[in-house]
N, CA, C, O and CB atoms as a CASP TS submission, in Angstrom:
PFRMAT TS
TARGET T0000
AUTHOR 0000-0000-0000
METHOD Language model
MODEL 1
PARENT N/A
ATOM      1  N   MET     1      57.365  67.778 -43.254  1.00  0.00           N
ATOM      2  CA  MET     1      57.892  69.073 -44.021  1.00  0.00           C
ATOM      3  C   MET     1      57.571  70.125 -43.249  1.00  0.00           C
ATOM      4  O   MET     1      56.378  70.166 -42.950  1.00  0.00           O
ATOM      5  CB  MET     1      57.312  69.333 -45.438  1.00  0.00           C
ATOM      6  N   ALA     2      58.252  70.999 -42.824  1.00  0.00           N
ATOM      7  CA  ALA     2      57.998  72.412 -42.078  1.00  0.00           C
ATOM      8  C   ALA     2      57.658  73.193 -43.265  1.00  0.00           C
ATOM      9  O   ALA     2      58.155  73.172 -44.391  1.00  0.00           O
ATOM     10  CB  ALA     2      59.355  73.117 -41.176  1.00  0.00           C
ATOM     11  N   GLU     3      56.507  74.028 -42.672  1.00  0.00           N
ATOM     12  CA  GLU     3      55.775  75.232 -43.618  1.00  0.00           C
ATOM     13  C   GLU     3      57.222  76.074 -44.407  1.00  0.00           C
ATOM     14  O   GLU     3      57.211  76.383 -45.599  1.00  0.00           O
ATOM     15  CB  GLU     3      54.666  76.593 -42.354  1.00  0.00           C
ATOM     16  N   LYS     4      58.032  76.261 -43.766  1.00  0.00           N
ATOM     17  CA  LYS     4      59.375  77.434 -44.158  1.00  0.00           C
ATOM     18  C   LYS     4      59.799  76.434 -45.385  1.00  0.00           C
ATOM     19  O   LYS     4      60.034  76.956 -46.475  1.00  0.00           O
ATOM     20  CB  LYS     4      60.976  77.777 -42.645  1.00  0.00           C
ATOM     21  N   ASP     5      59.894  75.156 -45.255  1.00  0.00           N
ATOM     22  CA  ASP     5      60.586  74.252 -46.521  1.00  0.00           C
ATOM     23  C   ASP     5      59.688  74.401 -47.688  1.00  0.00           C
ATOM     24  O   ASP     5      60.189  74.426 -48.813  1.00  0.00           O
ATOM     25  CB  ASP     5      60.739  72.525 -46.196  1.00  0.00           C
ATOM     26  N   VAL     6      58.265  74.514 -47.509  1.00  0.00           N
ATOM     27  CA  VAL     6      57.579  74.513 -48.807  1.00  0.00           C
ATOM     28  C   VAL     6      57.639  75.688 -49.782  1.00  0.00           C
ATOM     29  O   VAL     6      57.280  76.822 -49.462  1.00  0.00           O
ATOM     30  CB  VAL     6      56.267  74.312 -48.548  1.00  0.00           C
ATOM     31  N   SER     7      58.142  75.338 -51.067  1.00  0.00           N
ATOM     32  CA  SER     7      58.241  76.360 -52.115  1.00  0.00           C
ATOM     33  C   SER     7      56.715  76.501 -52.716  1.00  0.00           C
ATOM     34  O   SER     7      55.933  75.582 -52.960  1.00  0.00           O
ATOM     35  CB  SER     7      59.394  75.899 -53.303  1.00  0.00           C
ATOM     36  N   LEU     8      56.553  77.674 -52.854  1.00  0.00           N
ATOM     37  CA  LEU     8      55.181  78.426 -53.289  1.00  0.00           C
ATOM     38  C   LEU     8      55.462  79.176 -54.481  1.00  0.00           C
ATOM     39  O   LEU     8      55.205  80.373 -54.349  1.00  0.00           O
ATOM     40  CB  LEU     8      54.582  79.471 -52.170  1.00  0.00           C
ATOM     41  N   PRO     9      55.878  78.866 -55.520  1.00  0.00           N
ATOM     42  CA  PRO     9      56.446  79.838 -56.592  1.00  0.00           C
ATOM     43  C   PRO     9      55.125  80.669 -57.236  1.00  0.00           C
ATOM     44  O   PRO     9      53.985  80.274 -57.486  1.00  0.00           O
ATOM     45  CB  PRO     9      57.331  78.903 -57.876  1.00  0.00           C
ATOM     46  N   THR    10      55.681  81.812 -57.377  1.00  0.00           N
ATOM     47  CA  THR    10      54.372  82.859 -57.794  1.00  0.00           C
ATOM     48  C   THR    10      53.718  82.348 -59.207  1.00  0.00           C
ATOM     49  O   THR    10      52.601  82.723 -59.563  1.00  0.00           O
ATOM     50  CB  THR    10      54.970  84.650 -58.056  1.00  0.00           C
ATOM     51  N   ASN    11      54.471  81.515 -59.920  1.00  0.00           N
ATOM     52  CA  ASN    11      53.988  81.249 -60.976  1.00  0.00           C
ATOM     53  C   ASN    11      52.908  80.360 -61.223  1.00  0.00           C
ATOM     54  O   ASN    11      52.307  80.147 -62.276  1.00  0.00           O
ATOM     55  CB  ASN    11      54.807  80.984 -61.526  1.00  0.00           C
ATOM     56  N   ARG    12      52.755  79.879 -60.104  1.00  0.00           N
ATOM     57  CA  ARG    12      51.959  78.613 -59.902  1.00  0.00           C
ATOM     58  C   ARG    12      50.561  79.203 -58.541  1.00  0.00           C
ATOM     59  O   ARG    12      49.870  78.575 -57.738  1.00  0.00           O
ATOM     60  CB  ARG    12      53.335  77.109 -59.219  1.00  0.00           C
ATOM     61  N   ALA    13      50.684  80.557 -58.858  1.00  0.00           N
ATOM     62  CA  ALA    13      49.580  80.965 -58.079  1.00  0.00           C
ATOM     63  C   ALA    13      48.104  81.314 -58.760  1.00  0.00           C
ATOM     64  O   ALA    13      48.062  81.838 -59.874  1.00  0.00           O
ATOM     65  CB  ALA    13      50.071  82.115 -57.394  1.00  0.00           C
ATOM     66  N   PHE    14      46.949  81.006 -58.052  1.00  0.00           N
ATOM     67  CA  PHE    14      45.620  81.163 -58.959  1.00  0.00           C
ATOM     68  C   PHE    14      44.756  82.094 -57.627  1.00  0.00           C
ATOM     69  O   PHE    14      44.908  82.036 -56.406  1.00  0.00           O
ATOM     70  CB  PHE    14      44.718  79.261 -59.551  1.00  0.00           C
ATOM     71  N   VAL    15      44.038  82.737 -58.281  1.00  0.00           N
ATOM     72  CA  VAL    15      42.661  83.299 -57.617  1.00  0.00           C
ATOM     73  C   VAL    15      41.442  82.944 -57.908  1.00  0.00           C
ATOM     74  O   VAL    15      41.064  83.194 -59.053  1.00  0.00           O
ATOM     75  CB  VAL    15      42.495  84.514 -57.766  1.00  0.00           C
ATOM     76  N   ILE    16      40.716  82.426 -57.184  1.00  0.00           N
ATOM     77  CA  ILE    16      39.253  81.570 -57.083  1.00  0.00           C
ATOM     78  C   ILE    16      38.274  82.653 -56.380  1.00  0.00           C
ATOM     79  O   ILE    16      38.293  83.085 -55.227  1.00  0.00           O
ATOM     80  CB  ILE    16      39.365  79.957 -55.994  1.00  0.00           C
ATOM     81  N   GLN    17      37.481  82.919 -57.375  1.00  0.00           N
ATOM     82  CA  GLN    17      36.543  83.872 -56.982  1.00  0.00           C
ATOM     83  C   GLN    17      35.217  83.120 -56.911  1.00  0.00           C
ATOM     84  O   GLN    17      34.836  82.631 -57.974  1.00  0.00           O
ATOM     85  CB  GLN    17      36.515  85.084 -57.944  1.00  0.00           C
ATOM     86  N   LEU    18      34.399  82.936 -55.756  1.00  0.00           N
ATOM     87  CA  LEU    18      33.195  82.137 -55.707  1.00  0.00           C
ATOM     88  C   LEU    18      31.998  83.272 -55.841  1.00  0.00           C
ATOM     89  O   LEU    18      32.058  84.395 -55.341  1.00  0.00           O
ATOM     90  CB  LEU    18      33.128  81.198 -54.253  1.00  0.00           C
ATOM     91  N   GLN    19      30.791  82.695 -56.696  1.00  0.00           N
ATOM     92  CA  GLN    19      29.820  83.497 -56.978  1.00  0.00           C
ATOM     93  C   GLN    19      28.890  83.574 -55.755  1.00  0.00           C
ATOM     94  O   GLN    19      28.614  82.487 -55.248  1.00  0.00           O
ATOM     95  CB  GLN    19      29.187  83.066 -58.189  1.00  0.00           C
ATOM     96  N   ALA    20      28.409  84.577 -55.248  1.00  0.00           N
ATOM     97  CA  ALA    20      27.613  84.672 -54.033  1.00  0.00           C
ATOM     98  C   ALA    20      26.593  83.634 -54.101  1.00  0.00           C
ATOM     99  O   ALA    20      26.094  83.207 -55.142  1.00  0.00           O
ATOM    100  CB  ALA    20      26.981  86.041 -53.844  1.00  0.00           C
ATOM    101  N   GLY    21      26.224  83.127 -52.493  1.00  0.00           N
ATOM    102  CA  GLY    21      25.130  82.438 -52.366  1.00  0.00           C
ATOM    103  C   GLY    21      25.698  80.920 -52.565  1.00  0.00           C
ATOM    104  O   GLY    21      24.919  80.017 -52.258  1.00  0.00           O
ATOM    105  N   CYS    22      26.665  80.653 -52.931  1.00  0.00           N
ATOM    106  CA  CYS    22      27.049  79.357 -53.242  1.00  0.00           C
ATOM    107  C   CYS    22      27.307  78.452 -51.802  1.00  0.00           C
ATOM    108  O   CYS    22      27.821  78.919 -50.785  1.00  0.00           O
ATOM    109  CB  CYS    22      28.381  79.479 -54.190  1.00  0.00           C
ATOM    110  N   GLY    23      26.902  77.277 -51.942  1.00  0.00           N
ATOM    111  CA  GLY    23      27.005  76.607 -50.601  1.00  0.00           C
ATOM    112  C   GLY    23      28.390  76.282 -50.147  1.00  0.00           C
ATOM    113  O   GLY    23      29.313  76.280 -50.961  1.00  0.00           O
ATOM    114  N   ALA    24      28.569  76.020 -48.937  1.00  0.00           N
ATOM    115  CA  ALA    24      29.990  75.715 -48.420  1.00  0.00           C
ATOM    116  C   ALA    24      30.157  74.313 -48.073  1.00  0.00           C
ATOM    117  O   ALA    24      31.294  73.861 -47.939  1.00  0.00           O
ATOM    118  CB  ALA    24      30.347  76.538 -47.184  1.00  0.00           C
ATOM    119  N   SER    25      28.991  73.486 -47.892  1.00  0.00           N
ATOM    120  CA  SER    25      29.021  72.131 -47.301  1.00  0.00           C
ATOM    121  C   SER    25      29.617  71.321 -48.629  1.00  0.00           C
ATOM    122  O   SER    25      30.681  70.713 -48.516  1.00  0.00           O
ATOM    123  CB  SER    25      27.389  71.572 -46.703  1.00  0.00           C
ATOM    124  N   GLU    26      28.864  71.336 -49.939  1.00  0.00           N
ATOM    125  CA  GLU    26      29.014  70.589 -50.885  1.00  0.00           C
ATOM    126  C   GLU    26      29.667  71.532 -51.920  1.00  0.00           C
ATOM    127  O   GLU    26      29.499  72.750 -51.865  1.00  0.00           O
ATOM    128  CB  GLU    26      27.776  69.924 -51.230  1.00  0.00           C
ATOM    129  N   PHE    27      30.461  70.893 -52.919  1.00  0.00           N
ATOM    130  CA  PHE    27      31.197  71.833 -53.932  1.00  0.00           C
ATOM    131  C   PHE    27      30.060  72.037 -54.974  1.00  0.00           C
ATOM    132  O   PHE    27      29.968  71.299 -55.955  1.00  0.00           O
ATOM    133  CB  PHE    27      32.680  71.138 -54.655  1.00  0.00           C
ATOM    134  N   ASP    28      29.195  73.061 -54.731  1.00  0.00           N
ATOM    135  CA  ASP    28      28.104  73.445 -55.512  1.00  0.00           C
ATOM    136  C   ASP    28      28.548  74.799 -56.473  1.00  0.00           C
ATOM    137  O   ASP    28      27.802  75.238 -57.349  1.00  0.00           O
ATOM    138  CB  ASP    28      26.843  73.744 -54.477  1.00  0.00           C
ATOM    139  N   HIS    29      29.810  75.347 -56.176  1.00  0.00           N
ATOM    140  CA  HIS    29      30.155  76.538 -56.245  1.00  0.00           C
ATOM    141  C   HIS    29      30.494  76.783 -57.941  1.00  0.00           C
ATOM    142  O   HIS    29      30.845  76.011 -58.833  1.00  0.00           O
ATOM    143  CB  HIS    29      31.334  76.754 -55.180  1.00  0.00           C
ATOM    144  N   ARG    30      30.214  78.203 -57.900  1.00  0.00           N
ATOM    145  CA  ARG    30      30.293  78.415 -59.242  1.00  0.00           C
ATOM    146  C   ARG    30      31.194  79.966 -59.217  1.00  0.00           C
ATOM    147  O   ARG    30      31.144  80.657 -58.200  1.00  0.00           O
ATOM    148  CB  ARG    30      28.634  78.404 -59.979  1.00  0.00           C
ATOM    149  N   GLY    31      31.999  80.410 -60.427  1.00  0.00           N
ATOM    150  CA  GLY    31      32.761  81.369 -60.283  1.00  0.00           C
ATOM    151  C   GLY    31      33.828  81.712 -61.296  1.00  0.00           C
ATOM    152  O   GLY    31      33.575  81.530 -62.487  1.00  0.00           O
ATOM    153  N   ARG    32      34.732  82.084 -61.009  1.00  0.00           N
ATOM    154  CA  ARG    32      36.085  82.500 -61.870  1.00  0.00           C
ATOM    155  C   ARG    32      37.281  81.974 -61.189  1.00  0.00           C
ATOM    156  O   ARG    32      37.448  81.953 -59.969  1.00  0.00           O
ATOM    157  CB  ARG    32      36.306  84.158 -62.025  1.00  0.00           C
ATOM    158  N   VAL    33      38.143  81.529 -62.143  1.00  0.00           N
ATOM    159  CA  VAL    33      39.548  81.306 -61.564  1.00  0.00           C
ATOM    160  C   VAL    33      40.461  81.917 -62.649  1.00  0.00           C
ATOM    161  O   VAL    33      40.263  81.823 -63.860  1.00  0.00           O
ATOM    162  CB  VAL    33      39.918  79.654 -61.267  1.00  0.00           C
ATOM    163  N   GLU    34      41.765  82.726 -61.888  1.00  0.00           N
ATOM    164  CA  GLU    34      42.598  83.482 -62.718  1.00  0.00           C
ATOM    165  C   GLU    34      43.879  83.099 -62.304  1.00  0.00           C
ATOM    166  O   GLU    34      44.202  83.050 -61.117  1.00  0.00           O
ATOM    167  CB  GLU    34      42.383  84.940 -62.663  1.00  0.00           C
ATOM    168  N   HIS    35      44.801  82.759 -63.466  1.00  0.00           N
ATOM    169  CA  HIS    35      46.195  82.112 -63.278  1.00  0.00           C
ATOM    170  C   HIS    35      46.885  83.695 -63.229  1.00  0.00           C
ATOM    171  O   HIS    35      46.776  84.517 -64.139  1.00  0.00           O
ATOM    172  CB  HIS    35      46.807  80.853 -64.743  1.00  0.00           C
ATOM    173  N   LEU    36      47.618  83.908 -61.935  1.00  0.00           N
ATOM    174  CA  LEU    36      48.111  85.362 -61.643  1.00  0.00           C
ATOM    175  C   LEU    36      49.304  85.709 -62.670  1.00  0.00           C
ATOM    176  O   LEU    36      49.467  86.849 -63.107  1.00  0.00           O
ATOM    177  CB  LEU    36      48.676  85.501 -60.012  1.00  0.00           C
ATOM    178  N   ALA    37      49.993  84.787 -62.957  1.00  0.00           N
ATOM    179  CA  ALA    37      51.523  85.044 -63.700  1.00  0.00           C
ATOM    180  C   ALA    37      50.749  85.307 -65.288  1.00  0.00           C
ATOM    181  O   ALA    37      51.271  86.211 -65.941  1.00  0.00           O
ATOM    182  CB  ALA    37      52.935  83.296 -63.613  1.00  0.00           C
ATOM    183  N   SER    38      49.995  84.852 -65.703  1.00  0.00           N
ATOM    184  CA  SER    38      49.561  84.795 -67.125  1.00  0.00           C
ATOM    185  C   SER    38      48.295  85.604 -67.401  1.00  0.00           C
ATOM    186  O   SER    38      48.111  86.117 -68.505  1.00  0.00           O
ATOM    187  CB  SER    38      49.320  83.347 -67.537  1.00  0.00           C
ATOM    188  N   GLY    39      47.571  85.697 -66.569  1.00  0.00           N
ATOM    189  CA  GLY    39      46.277  86.518 -66.690  1.00  0.00           C
ATOM    190  C   GLY    39      45.251  85.782 -67.100  1.00  0.00           C
ATOM    191  O   GLY    39      44.152  86.334 -67.044  1.00  0.00           O
ATOM    192  N   GLN    40      45.314  84.304 -67.637  1.00  0.00           N
ATOM    193  CA  GLN    40      44.422  83.174 -68.334  1.00  0.00           C
ATOM    194  C   GLN    40      43.374  83.215 -67.316  1.00  0.00           C
ATOM    195  O   GLN    40      43.823  83.245 -66.170  1.00  0.00           O
ATOM    196  CB  GLN    40      45.136  81.554 -68.569  1.00  0.00           C
ATOM    197  N   ALA    41      41.992  83.225 -67.429  1.00  0.00           N
ATOM    198  CA  ALA    41      40.997  83.106 -66.747  1.00  0.00           C
ATOM    199  C   ALA    41      39.733  82.336 -67.423  1.00  0.00           C
ATOM    200  O   ALA    41      39.533  82.159 -68.625  1.00  0.00           O
ATOM    201  CB  ALA    41      40.762  84.349 -66.353  1.00  0.00           C
ATOM    202  N   MET    42      39.072  81.996 -66.509  1.00  0.00           N
ATOM    203  CA  MET    42      37.754  81.322 -67.084  1.00  0.00           C
ATOM    204  C   MET    42      36.739  81.201 -65.874  1.00  0.00           C
ATOM    205  O   MET    42      37.044  81.168 -64.682  1.00  0.00           O
ATOM    206  CB  MET    42      38.071  79.735 -67.758  1.00  0.00           C
ATOM    207  N   ARG    43      35.477  81.144 -66.421  1.00  0.00           N
ATOM    208  CA  ARG    43      34.431  81.160 -65.389  1.00  0.00           C
ATOM    209  C   ARG    43      34.143  79.460 -65.466  1.00  0.00           C
ATOM    210  O   ARG    43      34.341  78.782 -66.474  1.00  0.00           O
ATOM    211  CB  ARG    43      32.971  82.309 -65.801  1.00  0.00           C
ATOM    212  N   PHE    44      33.694  79.014 -64.325  1.00  0.00           N
ATOM    213  CA  PHE    44      33.422  77.466 -63.868  1.00  0.00           C
ATOM    214  C   PHE    44      32.130  77.522 -63.457  1.00  0.00           C
ATOM    215  O   PHE    44      31.655  78.567 -63.013  1.00  0.00           O
ATOM    216  CB  PHE    44      34.353  76.834 -62.657  1.00  0.00           C
ATOM    217  N   SER    45      31.438  76.405 -63.564  1.00  0.00           N
ATOM    218  CA  SER    45      30.226  76.170 -63.146  1.00  0.00           C
ATOM    219  C   SER    45      30.300  74.660 -62.245  1.00  0.00           C
ATOM    220  O   SER    45      29.389  74.361 -61.472  1.00  0.00           O
ATOM    221  CB  SER    45      29.253  76.199 -64.473  1.00  0.00           C
ATOM    222  N   GLU    46      31.149  74.032 -62.395  1.00  0.00           N
ATOM    223  CA  GLU    46      31.344  72.718 -61.478  1.00  0.00           C
ATOM    224  C   GLU    46      32.724  72.496 -61.276  1.00  0.00           C
ATOM    225  O   GLU    46      33.559  72.913 -62.079  1.00  0.00           O
ATOM    226  CB  GLU    46      30.745  71.376 -62.098  1.00  0.00           C
ATOM    227  N   GLU    47      33.018  71.866 -60.256  1.00  0.00           N
ATOM    228  CA  GLU    47      34.411  71.594 -59.740  1.00  0.00           C
ATOM    229  C   GLU    47      35.192  70.862 -60.823  1.00  0.00           C
ATOM    230  O   GLU    47      36.384  71.168 -60.832  1.00  0.00           O
ATOM    231  CB  GLU    47      34.389  70.721 -58.390  1.00  0.00           C
ATOM    232  N   GLY    48      34.870  70.096 -61.610  1.00  0.00           N
ATOM    233  CA  GLY    48      35.754  69.458 -62.740  1.00  0.00           C
ATOM    234  C   GLY    48      36.260  70.674 -63.629  1.00  0.00           C
ATOM    235  O   GLY    48      37.416  70.714 -64.052  1.00  0.00           O
ATOM    236  N   GLU    49      35.427  71.550 -63.854  1.00  0.00           N
ATOM    237  CA  GLU    49      36.095  72.557 -64.808  1.00  0.00           C
ATOM    238  C   GLU    49      37.067  73.436 -64.221  1.00  0.00           C
ATOM    239  O   GLU    49      37.971  73.972 -64.863  1.00  0.00           O
ATOM    240  CB  GLU    49      35.116  73.423 -65.439  1.00  0.00           C
ATOM    241  N   LEU    50      36.855  73.584 -62.911  1.00  0.00           N
ATOM    242  CA  LEU    50      37.732  74.337 -62.263  1.00  0.00           C
ATOM    243  C   LEU    50      39.402  73.769 -62.279  1.00  0.00           C
ATOM    244  O   LEU    50      40.356  74.404 -62.729  1.00  0.00           O
ATOM    245  CB  LEU    50      37.119  74.433 -60.862  1.00  0.00           C
ATOM    246  N   TRP    51      39.439  72.546 -61.723  1.00  0.00           N
ATOM    247  CA  TRP    51      40.361  71.620 -61.694  1.00  0.00           C
ATOM    248  C   TRP    51      41.182  71.315 -62.756  1.00  0.00           C
ATOM    249  O   TRP    51      42.401  71.175 -62.660  1.00  0.00           O
ATOM    250  CB  TRP    51      39.862  70.674 -61.381  1.00  0.00           C
ATOM    251  N   ALA    52      40.361  71.179 -64.044  1.00  0.00           N
ATOM    252  CA  ALA    52      41.018  70.882 -65.595  1.00  0.00           C
ATOM    253  C   ALA    52      41.550  72.281 -65.925  1.00  0.00           C
ATOM    254  O   ALA    52      42.647  72.278 -66.485  1.00  0.00           O
ATOM    255  CB  ALA    52      39.783  70.311 -66.925  1.00  0.00           C
ATOM    256  N   PHE    53      41.044  73.366 -65.711  1.00  0.00           N
ATOM    257  CA  PHE    53      41.726  74.624 -65.838  1.00  0.00           C
ATOM    258  C   PHE    53      43.077  74.632 -65.266  1.00  0.00           C
ATOM    259  O   PHE    53      44.111  74.767 -65.920  1.00  0.00           O
ATOM    260  CB  PHE    53      40.964  75.661 -65.233  1.00  0.00           C
ATOM    261  N   VAL    54      42.991  74.479 -63.999  1.00  0.00           N
ATOM    262  CA  VAL    54      44.139  74.418 -63.260  1.00  0.00           C
ATOM    263  C   VAL    54      45.387  73.364 -63.559  1.00  0.00           C
ATOM    264  O   VAL    54      46.581  73.659 -63.614  1.00  0.00           O
ATOM    265  CB  VAL    54      43.651  74.216 -62.018  1.00  0.00           C
ATOM    266  N   ASP    55      44.846  72.188 -63.720  1.00  0.00           N
ATOM    267  CA  ASP    55      45.718  71.107 -64.364  1.00  0.00           C
ATOM    268  C   ASP    55      46.183  71.692 -65.609  1.00  0.00           C
ATOM    269  O   ASP    55      47.385  71.544 -65.826  1.00  0.00           O
ATOM    270  CB  ASP    55      44.958  69.719 -64.647  1.00  0.00           C
ATOM    271  N   ARG    56      45.471  72.352 -66.519  1.00  0.00           N
ATOM    272  CA  ARG    56      45.879  72.668 -67.889  1.00  0.00           C
ATOM    273  C   ARG    56      47.030  73.681 -67.745  1.00  0.00           C
ATOM    274  O   ARG    56      48.043  73.489 -68.418  1.00  0.00           O
ATOM    275  CB  ARG    56      44.653  73.253 -68.773  1.00  0.00           C
ATOM    276  N   VAL    57      46.958  74.710 -66.949  1.00  0.00           N
ATOM    277  CA  VAL    57      47.541  75.817 -66.938  1.00  0.00           C
ATOM    278  C   VAL    57      49.117  75.347 -66.246  1.00  0.00           C
ATOM    279  O   VAL    57      50.161  75.798 -66.717  1.00  0.00           O
ATOM    280  CB  VAL    57      46.570  76.924 -66.129  1.00  0.00           C
ATOM    281  N   LEU    58      49.096  74.460 -65.167  1.00  0.00           N
ATOM    282  CA  LEU    58      50.137  74.170 -64.666  1.00  0.00           C
ATOM    283  C   LEU    58      50.884  73.108 -65.589  1.00  0.00           C
ATOM    284  O   LEU    58      51.985  72.682 -65.238  1.00  0.00           O
ATOM    285  CB  LEU    58      49.858  73.800 -63.364  1.00  0.00           C
ATOM    286  N   SER    59      50.448  72.798 -66.448  1.00  0.00           N
ATOM    287  CA  SER    59      51.079  71.961 -67.120  1.00  0.00           C
ATOM    288  C   SER    59      52.112  72.507 -68.293  1.00  0.00           C
ATOM    289  O   SER    59      52.903  71.801 -68.918  1.00  0.00           O
ATOM    290  CB  SER    59      50.093  71.164 -67.571  1.00  0.00           C
ATOM    291  N   THR    60      51.908  73.972 -68.444  1.00  0.00           N
ATOM    292  CA  THR    60      52.642  74.498 -69.129  1.00  0.00           C
ATOM    293  C   THR    60      53.639  75.794 -68.599  1.00  0.00           C
ATOM    294  O   THR    60      54.178  76.624 -69.331  1.00  0.00           O
ATOM    295  CB  THR    60      51.840  74.720 -70.054  1.00  0.00           C
ATOM    296  N   VAL    61      53.708  75.723 -67.322  1.00  0.00           N
ATOM    297  CA  VAL    61      54.309  76.405 -66.467  1.00  0.00           C
ATOM    298  C   VAL    61      55.595  75.701 -65.817  1.00  0.00           C
ATOM    299  O   VAL    61      55.452  74.562 -65.373  1.00  0.00           O
ATOM    300  CB  VAL    61      53.347  76.759 -65.575  1.00  0.00           C
ATOM    301  N   PRO    62      56.797  76.305 -65.745  1.00  0.00           N
ATOM    302  CA  PRO    62      57.721  75.451 -64.872  1.00  0.00           C
ATOM    303  C   PRO    62      57.411  75.207 -63.322  1.00  0.00           C
ATOM    304  O   PRO    62      56.562  75.914 -62.779  1.00  0.00           O
ATOM    305  CB  PRO    62      59.060  76.090 -64.928  1.00  0.00           C
ATOM    306  N   ASN    63      57.976  74.375 -62.716  1.00  0.00           N
ATOM    307  CA  ASN    63      57.695  74.120 -61.278  1.00  0.00           C
ATOM    308  C   ASN    63      57.889  75.298 -60.433  1.00  0.00           C
ATOM    309  O   ASN    63      57.166  75.573 -59.476  1.00  0.00           O
ATOM    310  CB  ASN    63      58.543  73.038 -60.755  1.00  0.00           C
ATOM    311  N   ARG    64      59.199  76.189 -60.943  1.00  0.00           N
ATOM    312  CA  ARG    64      59.720  77.236 -60.248  1.00  0.00           C
ATOM    313  C   ARG    64      59.532  78.634 -60.942  1.00  0.00           C
ATOM    314  O   ARG    64      59.602  78.615 -62.171  1.00  0.00           O
ATOM    315  CB  ARG    64      61.108  76.941 -60.017  1.00  0.00           C
ATOM    316  N   ALA    65      59.369  79.496 -60.506  1.00  0.00           N
ATOM    317  CA  ALA    65      59.381  80.837 -61.292  1.00  0.00           C
ATOM    318  C   ALA    65      60.855  81.290 -61.531  1.00  0.00           C
ATOM    319  O   ALA    65      61.704  81.155 -60.650  1.00  0.00           O
ATOM    320  CB  ALA    65      58.570  82.028 -60.461  1.00  0.00           C
ATOM    321  N   PRO    66      61.106  81.783 -62.647  1.00  0.00           N
ATOM    322  CA  PRO    66      62.377  82.156 -63.104  1.00  0.00           C
ATOM    323  C   PRO    66      63.120  82.966 -62.026  1.00  0.00           C
ATOM    324  O   PRO    66      62.507  83.892 -61.495  1.00  0.00           O
ATOM    325  CB  PRO    66      62.247  82.927 -64.384  1.00  0.00           C
ATOM    326  N   GLU    67      64.202  82.738 -61.710  1.00  0.00           N
ATOM    327  CA  GLU    67      65.196  83.570 -60.924  1.00  0.00           C
ATOM    328  C   GLU    67      65.397  84.918 -61.433  1.00  0.00           C
ATOM    329  O   GLU    67      65.716  85.177 -62.594  1.00  0.00           O
ATOM    330  CB  GLU    67      66.517  82.925 -60.884  1.00  0.00           C
ATOM    331  N   GLY    68      65.190  85.776 -60.490  1.00  0.00           N
ATOM    332  CA  GLY    68      65.803  87.344 -61.362  1.00  0.00           C
ATOM    333  C   GLY    68      65.262  88.392 -60.494  1.00  0.00           C
ATOM    334  O   GLY    68      65.466  89.578 -60.756  1.00  0.00           O
TER
END
């Protein structure tokens, strides 16, 4: 699939902010994640918390942003 064919709806966008000093080779990152469309945010201290938040938020939003 070509990159131009990939749909990236804005209601499925997140910002992940990592704490300074976290390692890059292993996922020992800690930080904060925010869903841009809703403003829902949380701090995480392990990978599972990050992905659980993303899964929870995505389960409540449609696959595509509303047209308009």
